[in-house]
C-alpha positions as CSV (number, residue, x, y, z in Angstrom):
1,M,-49.5,-15.3,14.1
2,A,-52.7,-15.6,16.3
3,L,-52.6,-18.3,19.0
4,T,-55.7,-20.6,19.0
5,G,-57.3,-22.9,21.4
6,A,-57.8,-22.7,25.1
7,A,-55.5,-23.9,27.9
8,P,-56.6,-27.3,29.3
9,E,-57.5,-27.3,33.0
10,A,-54.9,-29.0,35.1
11,S,-57.5,-31.4,36.4
12,S,-58.4,-32.5,32.9
13,L,-54.9,-33.8,32.2
14,P,-54.5,-37.6,32.7
15,V,-52.7,-38.7,35.9
16,T,-50.4,-40.9,33.8
17,P,-50.0,-39.7,30.2
18,A,-50.5,-42.4,27.7
19,D,-47.6,-41.1,25.5
20,G,-45.2,-41.0,28.5
21,S,-44.9,-37.2,28.3
22,L,-43.6,-35.1,31.1
23,R,-46.0,-32.4,32.3
24,L,-44.5,-29.1,33.4
25,G,-46.0,-26.0,35.0
26,L,-44.8,-22.4,35.0
27,T,-46.2,-19.2,36.5
28,A,-45.7,-17.0,33.5
29,E,-46.1,-17.5,29.7
30,P,-43.3,-15.9,27.7
31,S,-44.2,-13.6,24.8
32,D,-41.7,-15.3,22.6
33,L,-39.4,-18.3,22.8
34,L,-36.2,-16.8,21.4
35,P,-32.7,-17.3,22.9
36,Y,-32.3,-13.5,23.1
37,H,-34.0,-11.8,26.0
38,N,-35.1,-8.2,26.7
39,D,-33.6,-8.2,30.2
40,S,-32.8,-10.4,33.2
41,A,-36.5,-10.6,34.2
42,D,-37.6,-11.6,30.7
43,E,-34.8,-14.3,30.7
44,R,-36.1,-15.8,33.9
45,I,-39.5,-16.2,32.4
46,T,-38.4,-17.6,29.0
47,A,-35.2,-19.6,29.7
48,P,-36.9,-22.7,31.2
49,I,-38.4,-23.3,27.7
50,S,-35.8,-21.6,25.4
51,Q,-33.1,-23.7,27.0
52,L,-34.9,-26.8,25.6
53,L,-35.1,-25.3,22.1
54,F,-31.7,-23.4,22.1
55,P,-29.4,-24.8,24.8
56,A,-27.0,-22.1,25.9
57,P,-23.6,-22.5,24.1
58,L,-22.0,-21.9,27.5
59,L,-24.4,-22.7,30.4
60,A,-24.2,-20.5,33.5
61,L,-24.3,-23.3,36.1
62,N,-23.6,-22.4,39.8
63,Y,-22.0,-19.1,38.8
64,T,-19.6,-20.7,36.4
65,Y,-19.7,-21.7,32.7
66,T,-19.9,-25.2,31.3
67,T,-20.5,-26.6,27.9
68,T,-23.8,-28.1,26.8
69,G,-22.6,-29.9,23.6
70,I,-23.2,-26.8,21.5
71,L,-19.6,-25.6,21.8
72,E,-16.9,-28.2,21.8
73,R,-15.1,-26.6,24.8
74,V,-15.0,-23.6,27.1
75,P,-12.6,-21.0,25.6
76,S,-9.6,-20.3,27.8
77,V,-6.1,-18.9,27.7
78,E,-4.8,-22.4,28.5
79,N,-6.4,-24.1,25.5
80,G,-5.4,-21.3,23.2
81,D,-9.0,-20.1,22.4
82,V,-8.4,-16.8,24.3
83,Q,-5.5,-14.7,23.0
84,V,-4.2,-11.4,24.1
85,K,-2.2,-9.3,21.7
86,T,-0.4,-6.0,22.4
87,F,0.0,-3.3,19.7
88,D,0.4,0.4,19.1
89,V,-2.6,2.8,18.7
90,F,-3.0,6.5,18.2
91,L,-4.6,8.7,20.8
92,D,-6.6,11.9,20.0
93,S,-6.3,15.1,22.0
94,A,-8.8,13.8,24.6
95,G,-6.8,10.6,25.1
96,F,-9.2,8.3,23.3
97,I,-8.1,5.7,20.7
98,T,-8.5,6.9,17.1
99,T,-7.8,5.6,13.7
100,T,-6.5,9.0,12.7
101,E,-2.7,9.2,12.8
102,T,-1.6,11.5,15.6
103,S,1.7,12.3,17.4
104,V,0.6,10.4,20.5
105,I,1.1,6.6,20.4
106,T,0.5,4.1,23.2
107,Q,0.3,0.4,23.6
108,V,-2.9,-1.5,24.3
109,Q,-4.1,-5.0,24.7
110,Q,-6.7,-6.6,22.5
111,L,-8.6,-9.9,23.3
112,S,-9.9,-12.4,20.9
113,V,-12.0,-15.4,21.7
114,T,-12.4,-18.4,19.4
115,Y,-15.5,-20.6,19.5
116,H,-15.6,-24.1,18.2
117,W,-19.1,-25.1,17.3
118,N,-20.2,-28.8,17.4
119,P,-20.0,-29.9,13.7
120,K,-22.9,-32.4,14.3
121,L,-25.3,-29.8,15.7
122,T,-28.5,-29.8,13.6
123,W,-31.6,-27.6,13.4
124,S,-34.8,-29.5,14.2
125,D,-35.7,-29.3,10.4
126,G,-32.6,-31.4,9.6
127,T,-30.3,-28.6,8.4
128,L,-26.8,-28.4,9.9
129,V,-26.0,-25.6,12.2
130,T,-22.9,-23.7,11.0
131,A,-20.8,-20.7,11.8
132,D,-22.9,-18.7,9.3
133,D,-25.9,-19.1,11.7
134,S,-23.9,-17.5,14.5
135,I,-22.7,-14.7,12.3
136,F,-26.3,-14.1,11.1
137,A,-27.4,-13.6,14.7
138,Y,-24.6,-11.1,15.2
139,Q,-25.5,-9.2,12.1
140,L,-29.2,-9.2,13.1
141,A,-28.2,-7.7,16.5
142,R,-26.5,-4.8,14.7
143,Q,-29.7,-4.0,12.9
144,I,-32.4,-4.4,15.6
145,D,-32.5,-4.5,19.4
146,L,-32.1,-8.1,20.7
147,G,-32.1,-7.1,24.3
148,Q,-29.8,-5.7,27.0
149,E,-27.3,-8.7,27.0
150,A,-27.0,-8.5,23.2
151,N,-26.4,-4.8,23.3
152,S,-23.8,-5.1,26.1
153,R,-22.0,-7.7,23.9
154,L,-22.0,-5.5,20.9
155,A,-20.5,-2.7,23.0
156,L,-17.5,-5.0,23.7
157,L,-16.8,-6.1,20.1
158,E,-14.7,-4.7,17.4
159,R,-15.9,-7.5,15.1
160,Y,-17.2,-11.0,15.1
161,E,-16.0,-13.2,12.2
162,K,-16.2,-16.6,10.6
163,V,-13.0,-18.7,10.8
164,D,-14.3,-21.8,9.1
165,A,-17.6,-23.7,8.7
166,H,-17.8,-24.4,12.4
167,T,-15.6,-21.8,14.0
168,T,-16.2,-18.2,14.9
169,R,-14.0,-15.6,16.5
170,A,-14.9,-12.5,18.6
171,V,-12.4,-9.7,18.6
172,L,-12.9,-7.2,21.4
173,R,-12.3,-3.5,21.0
174,P,-8.7,-2.4,21.7
175,D,-8.1,-1.9,25.5
176,F,-11.4,-3.6,26.4
177,T,-10.5,-6.4,28.9
178,D,-14.0,-6.9,30.3
179,P,-14.2,-10.3,32.1
180,A,-17.4,-10.9,30.1
181,Y,-15.2,-11.7,27.1
182,I,-15.9,-15.4,27.4
183,T,-19.6,-14.8,26.5
184,T,-19.0,-12.8,23.3
185,Y,-20.4,-15.6,21.1
186,W,-23.7,-15.3,19.3
187,T,-26.3,-18.0,19.9
188,P,-27.1,-19.3,16.4
189,L,-30.3,-18.4,14.6
190,P,-31.3,-20.3,11.4
191,K,-30.1,-18.2,8.5
192,H,-31.7,-20.5,6.0
193,L,-35.1,-19.6,7.5
194,L,-34.7,-16.0,8.6
195,E,-32.5,-14.2,6.0
196,A,-35.6,-13.3,4.0
197,V,-37.5,-12.0,7.1
198,D,-37.8,-8.3,7.6
199,P,-35.6,-7.5,10.7
200,A,-38.1,-4.9,11.9
201,T,-40.7,-7.7,12.3
202,F,-38.5,-10.3,13.7
203,A,-39.5,-10.0,17.4
204,T,-43.2,-10.4,16.5
205,S,-42.8,-12.9,13.6
206,Q,-44.2,-16.4,13.4
207,Y,-40.6,-17.6,14.1
208,A,-40.5,-15.8,17.4
209,L,-43.7,-17.6,18.5
210,L,-42.8,-21.0,17.1
211,P,-39.0,-21.0,16.6
212,V,-37.0,-23.8,15.0
213,G,-34.2,-24.6,17.4
214,Y,-31.3,-27.0,17.7
215,G,-32.0,-28.4,21.2
216,P,-33.4,-31.6,22.5
217,Y,-37.0,-30.5,21.9
218,M,-39.1,-28.8,19.2
219,I,-42.5,-27.2,19.3
220,E,-45.4,-29.3,18.1
221,R,-48.2,-27.0,19.2
222,R,-48.7,-23.8,21.0
223,D,-52.0,-22.6,22.4
224,Q,-53.0,-19.8,24.7
225,G,-51.8,-20.9,28.1
226,S,-50.2,-24.2,27.1
227,M,-47.8,-25.7,24.6
228,R,-46.5,-29.1,23.7
229,L,-42.9,-30.0,22.8
230,V,-41.7,-33.2,21.2
231,R,-38.2,-34.7,21.1
232,N,-35.9,-33.4,18.3
233,S,-34.9,-36.6,16.5
234,Y,-31.6,-35.0,15.5
235,W,-30.5,-34.5,19.2
236,E,-28.9,-37.5,20.9
237,A,-31.0,-37.9,24.1
238,P,-32.5,-41.4,23.8
239,N,-33.7,-41.6,27.4
240,A,-35.3,-38.2,27.5
241,P,-39.1,-38.0,27.8
242,A,-40.7,-38.3,24.3
243,A,-42.8,-35.2,24.8
244,L,-43.4,-32.3,27.2
245,S,-46.8,-30.8,28.0
246,I,-46.4,-27.3,29.5
247,I,-49.1,-25.3,31.1
248,F,-49.0,-21.8,32.6
249,R,-50.7,-20.8,35.8
250,D,-50.1,-17.4,37.4
251,S,-51.0,-19.0,40.8
252,V,-48.4,-20.9,42.7
253,D,-51.1,-22.6,44.7
254,L,-52.7,-23.9,41.5
255,L,-49.4,-25.4,40.4
256,R,-48.8,-26.9,43.8
257,G,-52.3,-28.4,43.8
258,A,-51.8,-29.8,40.3
259,V,-48.5,-31.6,41.3
260,V,-50.1,-33.0,44.5
261,G,-53.2,-34.1,42.6
262,G,-51.2,-35.8,39.9
263,S,-52.1,-33.7,36.9
264,L,-48.6,-32.1,36.7
265,D,-45.3,-33.8,37.1
266,V,-43.0,-30.8,37.8
267,A,-43.4,-27.1,38.4
268,G,-40.9,-24.3,39.0
269,F,-41.5,-20.9,40.7
270,E,-40.1,-18.5,43.2
271,L,-40.8,-19.4,46.9
272,P,-44.2,-17.7,47.6
273,E,-45.4,-15.9,50.7
274,A,-44.7,-17.7,54.0
275,T,-48.2,-19.3,54.6
276,L,-48.2,-20.9,51.1
277,A,-44.5,-21.8,51.4
278,Q,-45.3,-23.6,54.7
279,S,-48.1,-25.6,52.9
280,I,-45.6,-26.6,50.2
281,Q,-43.1,-27.6,52.9
282,N,-45.8,-29.6,54.7
283,D,-46.7,-31.4,51.4
284,A,-43.0,-32.4,51.0
285,N,-42.7,-33.6,54.6
286,G,-45.9,-35.7,54.0
287,G,-44.4,-37.3,50.9
288,M,-47.0,-35.8,48.6
289,L,-44.3,-34.1,46.5
290,N,-40.6,-33.6,46.2
291,L,-39.2,-30.2,47.1
292,A,-35.9,-28.8,45.8
293,T,-34.7,-25.3,46.4
294,A,-31.8,-23.1,45.3
295,P,-30.7,-19.6,46.3
296,S,-32.2,-17.3,43.6
297,P,-29.8,-14.9,41.8
298,I,-32.3,-12.1,42.9
299,W,-31.0,-10.5,46.1
300,E,-32.8,-7.9,48.2
301,H,-31.0,-4.9,49.6
302,L,-31.5,-1.6,51.3
303,D,-29.8,1.5,49.8
304,F,-28.7,4.6,51.7
305,N,-28.7,7.8,49.8
306,L,-25.4,9.4,50.8
307,D,-26.5,12.8,49.6
308,I,-28.8,13.0,52.7
309,P,-26.8,14.8,55.4
310,M,-27.7,12.6,58.3
311,L,-27.0,9.4,56.3
312,Q,-23.5,10.6,55.6
313,D,-22.7,9.7,59.2
314,I,-21.6,6.1,59.1
315,R,-22.7,5.6,62.7
316,L,-26.4,6.1,61.6
317,R,-26.0,3.7,58.7
318,R,-24.4,1.1,61.0
319,A,-27.1,1.7,63.7
320,I,-29.8,1.0,61.1
321,A,-28.0,-2.1,59.9
322,Q,-27.6,-3.6,63.4
323,A,-31.2,-2.7,64.3
324,I,-32.6,-4.9,61.4
325,N,-33.1,-8.6,62.2
326,R,-32.1,-10.0,58.8
327,Q,-32.0,-13.6,60.1
328,A,-35.6,-13.3,61.3
329,M,-36.5,-12.3,57.7
330,V,-34.8,-15.4,56.4
331,D,-36.4,-17.6,59.0
332,T,-40.0,-16.3,58.8
333,L,-40.3,-15.1,55.2
334,L,-38.2,-17.7,53.5
335,L,-38.6,-20.6,56.0
336,G,-34.8,-20.7,56.4
337,Y,-34.2,-21.7,52.8
338,S,-31.9,-18.7,52.3
339,S,-29.2,-17.0,54.4
340,V,-28.2,-13.5,55.4
341,L,-26.0,-11.7,52.8
342,E,-23.0,-9.9,54.1
343,S,-21.7,-8.5,50.8
344,W,-23.0,-7.6,47.3
345,V,-21.0,-10.5,45.8
346,V,-23.2,-13.5,46.6
347,P,-22.0,-16.9,47.9
348,G,-21.2,-19.1,44.9
349,Q,-19.5,-16.4,42.9
350,S,-15.8,-17.2,42.7
351,V,-14.7,-13.8,44.1
352,A,-17.0,-13.8,47.1
353,A,-15.0,-12.5,50.1
354,P,-14.3,-14.8,53.1
355,L,-16.6,-13.7,55.9
356,D,-13.7,-13.3,58.3
357,Q,-12.2,-10.7,56.0
358,I,-15.1,-8.3,55.7
359,T,-17.1,-6.1,58.1
360,R,-20.3,-7.8,59.2
361,Y,-23.4,-6.3,60.9
362,P,-25.2,-8.9,63.1
363,Y,-28.5,-8.1,64.7
364,N,-27.6,-6.1,67.8
365,P,-30.3,-3.6,68.8
366,D,-28.3,-2.6,71.9
367,E,-25.3,-1.6,69.8
368,S,-27.7,0.3,67.5
369,R,-29.1,2.2,70.5
370,R,-25.6,3.0,71.7
371,L,-24.6,4.4,68.3
372,L,-27.7,6.5,68.1
373,D,-27.0,7.9,71.6
374,E,-23.5,8.7,70.5
375,I,-24.7,10.7,67.6
376,G,-27.0,12.6,69.8
377,Y,-30.4,11.1,68.8
378,T,-32.1,10.7,72.1
379,D,-35.7,10.3,73.3
380,S,-36.1,13.4,75.4
381,D,-39.8,13.2,75.9
382,G,-40.1,9.4,76.6
383,D,-42.5,8.7,73.8
384,G,-40.3,5.9,72.3
385,L,-39.1,8.0,69.4
386,R,-35.7,9.7,69.3
387,E,-35.5,13.4,68.3
388,F,-33.5,15.1,65.6
389,N,-33.5,19.0,65.7
390,G,-36.5,18.8,68.0
391,E,-38.5,16.6,65.8
392,P,-39.0,12.8,65.8
393,L,-36.1,11.0,64.0
394,T,-37.9,10.1,60.8
395,I,-36.5,8.4,57.7
396,S,-38.4,7.6,54.6
397,L,-38.2,4.4,52.6
398,V,-39.3,3.8,49.0
399,T,-40.1,0.4,47.6
400,T,-42.4,-1.4,45.2
401,V,-46.1,-1.9,45.7
402,A,-46.8,-5.2,44.0
403,S,-44.4,-7.5,45.8
404,P,-45.8,-9.3,48.9
405,L,-42.3,-10.3,50.0
406,R,-41.0,-6.8,49.7
407,Q,-44.0,-5.5,51.7
408,A,-43.2,-8.0,54.4
409,I,-39.5,-6.9,54.4
410,A,-40.5,-3.3,54.7
411,A,-42.9,-4.1,57.6
412,Q,-40.2,-5.8,59.6
413,I,-37.7,-2.9,58.9
414,Y,-40.4,-0.6,60.2
415,A,-40.9,-2.6,63.4
416,D,-37.1,-3.1,64.0
417,L,-36.3,0.6,63.6
418,A,-39.2,1.5,65.8
419,A,-37.8,-0.7,68.5
420,V,-34.6,1.5,68.6
421,G,-36.5,4.8,68.4
422,I,-36.5,5.5,64.6
423,R,-39.7,6.3,62.8
424,L,-39.9,4.9,59.2
425,E,-42.2,6.3,56.6
426,I,-42.8,3.8,53.8
427,D,-43.7,5.0,50.3
428,T,-44.8,2.3,47.9
429,I,-44.8,2.9,44.1
430,S,-45.0,0.7,41.0
431,A,-41.8,-1.0,39.8
432,A,-42.1,1.0,36.6
433,D,-42.1,4.2,38.5
434,L,-39.2,3.2,40.8
435,Y,-36.9,2.4,37.8
436,R,-38.0,5.2,35.5
437,Q,-35.2,7.4,34.3
438,D,-36.8,10.3,36.0
439,G,-37.8,8.2,39.1
440,P,-36.4,8.3,42.6
441,L,-33.5,5.9,42.0
442,Y,-31.9,7.5,39.0
443,R,-32.7,11.0,40.2
444,R,-31.5,10.0,43.7
445,N,-34.3,11.8,45.5
446,F,-34.9,9.1,48.1
447,E,-33.5,8.4,51.6
448,L,-33.7,4.6,51.9
449,A,-34.7,2.4,48.9
450,L,-35.6,-1.3,49.1
451,F,-35.3,-3.2,45.8
452,A,-33.3,-6.1,44.3
453,W,-30.5,-6.8,41.9
454,I,-30.0,-10.0,39.8
455,A,-26.6,-11.6,40.2
456,G,-24.9,-13.3,37.2
457,P,-22.0,-15.7,36.8
458,D,-19.6,-12.7,36.7
459,P,-20.3,-10.2,39.5
460,R,-19.1,-7.2,37.4
461,G,-20.0,-4.2,39.6
462,W,-18.5,-1.2,37.8
463,E,-21.9,0.2,36.9
464,R,-23.1,-0.1,40.5
465,W,-20.1,0.9,42.6
466,S,-17.8,3.1,40.6
467,C,-17.8,6.9,40.9
468,A,-18.7,7.1,37.2
469,G,-21.8,4.9,37.9
470,V,-23.5,7.6,40.1
471,P,-26.4,8.9,38.0
472,N,-26.3,12.7,37.5
473,E,-27.1,15.3,35.0
474,A,-23.7,15.2,33.5
475,N,-24.0,11.5,32.5
476,Q,-27.6,11.9,31.6
477,W,-28.8,10.0,34.7
478,T,-27.2,6.7,33.8
479,G,-25.4,4.2,36.0
480,N,-26.7,2.2,38.9
481,N,-24.7,3.6,41.8
482,F,-27.9,4.9,43.4
483,S,-26.4,5.4,46.8
484,G,-23.9,7.9,45.4
485,W,-20.9,6.1,47.0
486,C,-17.7,7.5,45.5
487,F,-14.7,6.3,47.4
488,F,-11.3,6.7,45.6
489,E,-9.7,3.4,46.7
490,A,-12.9,1.4,46.2
491,D,-13.4,3.0,42.7
492,K,-9.8,1.9,41.8
493,A,-10.5,-1.6,43.1
494,I,-13.7,-2.1,41.1
495,R,-12.1,-0.8,38.0
496,T,-9.3,-3.2,38.3
497,A,-11.6,-6.1,39.2
498,T,-13.8,-5.5,36.1
499,T,-11.0,-5.0,33.6
500,T,-8.2,-7.4,34.4
501,I,-8.2,-11.0,33.1
502,D,-5.4,-11.9,35.6
503,P,-7.3,-14.2,38.0
504,T,-5.0,-13.4,41.0
505,A,-5.2,-9.6,40.5
506,R,-9.0,-9.9,39.9
507,Q,-9.5,-11.8,43.1
508,A,-7.4,-9.4,45.2
509,A,-9.3,-6.4,43.7
510,Y,-12.7,-7.8,44.4
511,L,-11.7,-8.6,48.0
512,R,-10.4,-5.1,48.6
513,Q,-13.5,-3.6,47.1
514,Q,-15.8,-5.7,49.3
515,Q,-13.7,-4.9,52.4
516,L,-14.3,-1.2,51.7
517,F,-17.9,-1.7,50.7
518,T,-18.8,-3.5,54.0
519,Q,-16.8,-1.0,56.0
520,E,-18.5,2.0,54.5
521,L,-21.9,0.5,54.1
522,P,-23.5,2.4,51.3
523,V,-25.9,-0.5,50.9
524,L,-27.1,-3.2,53.3
525,P,-27.5,-6.5,51.6
526,L,-30.4,-8.5,53.0
527,F,-30.7,-12.0,51.4
528,Q,-31.2,-13.9,48.2
529,R,-34.7,-15.0,47.3
530,V,-35.4,-18.7,46.8
531,D,-36.2,-20.7,43.6
532,V,-38.3,-23.8,44.0
533,V,-39.0,-26.9,42.0
534,V,-41.7,-29.2,43.2
535,S,-42.3,-32.6,41.5
536,A,-44.3,-35.7,41.9
537,P,-42.9,-38.3,44.2
538,T,-42.1,-40.6,41.2
539,I,-40.0,-38.0,39.4
540,R,-36.2,-38.0,40.0
541,G,-33.6,-35.6,38.6
542,P,-34.7,-31.9,39.0
543,Q,-31.9,-29.9,40.4
544,P,-32.7,-26.1,40.6
545,D,-29.6,-23.9,40.2
546,S,-28.9,-20.3,41.1
547,T,-28.0,-19.3,37.5
548,A,-29.3,-22.0,35.2
549,P,-33.0,-22.4,34.2
550,W,-34.6,-25.1,36.3
551,T,-35.0,-27.3,33.2
552,W,-31.3,-27.3,32.5
553,N,-30.9,-31.1,33.1
554,L,-34.4,-32.2,32.0
555,T,-33.1,-34.8,29.5
556,S,-31.7,-36.8,32.5
557,W,-34.9,-36.8,34.5
558,V,-36.6,-40.1,35.0
559,R,-40.1,-41.3,36.1
560,E,-39.9,-44.2,38.5
561,P,-42.6,-46.9,38.7
């Protein structure tokens, strides 16, 4: 379907909408509005809107899951919705489970999770949502690619089945005890509207552009650069704004100006570069807008390639870590809205290690110089650079070219390492080239790499820190353990952490892994980015969260006189 019409200029919108609508601003326009996303980046763009059309059955809020009224409750062992059964299976000659009868029998566990869907849930066209709609989404995902998360969920499942009109059950594969079991539901899609649609055209269909959902809002109009949502009369939210006007501006400064000028009520974006961030802070201090922030799930880090001989010396890795002033990055680049990360499990995740139980690397350039002296890297000619094999001690760093924040991080690392006598050579490439399957990360032909991960409610970690997660020719360059850190005890700990459903054993395994991770330092965590919501002084209610879209509680926002 072709989109028609032009986006209204922010200045042309009335300061006080006659219909009482709430006016929202975002920096990027999603290609579709579906509840299934290509990857984490796509989800961050789409979720503020798709959450209003398709509220998540289990909302990831502050790194834990809560109900939104779509499911009647969060499944758990305690309420009987999560069950573990033990039974006999056959193993083939390689030790894998097989349906063929063999002489080798072993016992395995199998998880099942039951989901009770709200029997009053209704599509915005008046049709009841049933278990058949969830089953339809599952069957569609088996035919076409609905994105990384959907594919990961499929990999866990043996089957997904209907129990009754408003109940479904996910049965995981035997011996799969992945902690992600709680999210093996399938967000409903309207079978009555889509069963006749060719699956091959689903992602580009009219439905993908203008979907019928079951949430508090429905789409009234969608133009290029803007859209209008109106309240779904079948959703009980009597005090919610009657309508939402949404505009998209790729400039944070335009969004800020629109909120200050009164042509937008609320805008959400990532904290911009320091000068503009300071202007936003000044506006908030002057009462021109409300400012709310939350640590972003996106966290920056510096990876050491442990295949590089000199980086195999832990003293050099620690010298680099203690030479970098991470607190200065937080203070100058993020205006103090974030904090230094000490581990890869971010604060807020339930298994984050207590700081007094892990190794930490505070800024200490004197200790950095001492370690470099101890290794034998000295400045023999007095030019300020240490030598290695008669040449200046030089280390290369690869990062992305289009991120002002990352460029600023790299510049400070350059200055901090120069201060202790290390020359840094910075190579910037596109994000697409950095993450290509034959690029520097997966082929591991870098020395230092600066990039980011996105944290989820469950920290997982097997793909990033296990020995099997090291990309190599044998595994066809898959896995995300780009540093190449393969440490037997840590490998055992991360395997236990990501397979057990015993909360005590899981907590202990994650703690041990983080202790070894921070001790060995294959990666230096830097900080979490910052998510921002700015709103007009009369708007009350926006509460940005690390894992939920910033519109997660929009139906409770109010406009004061």
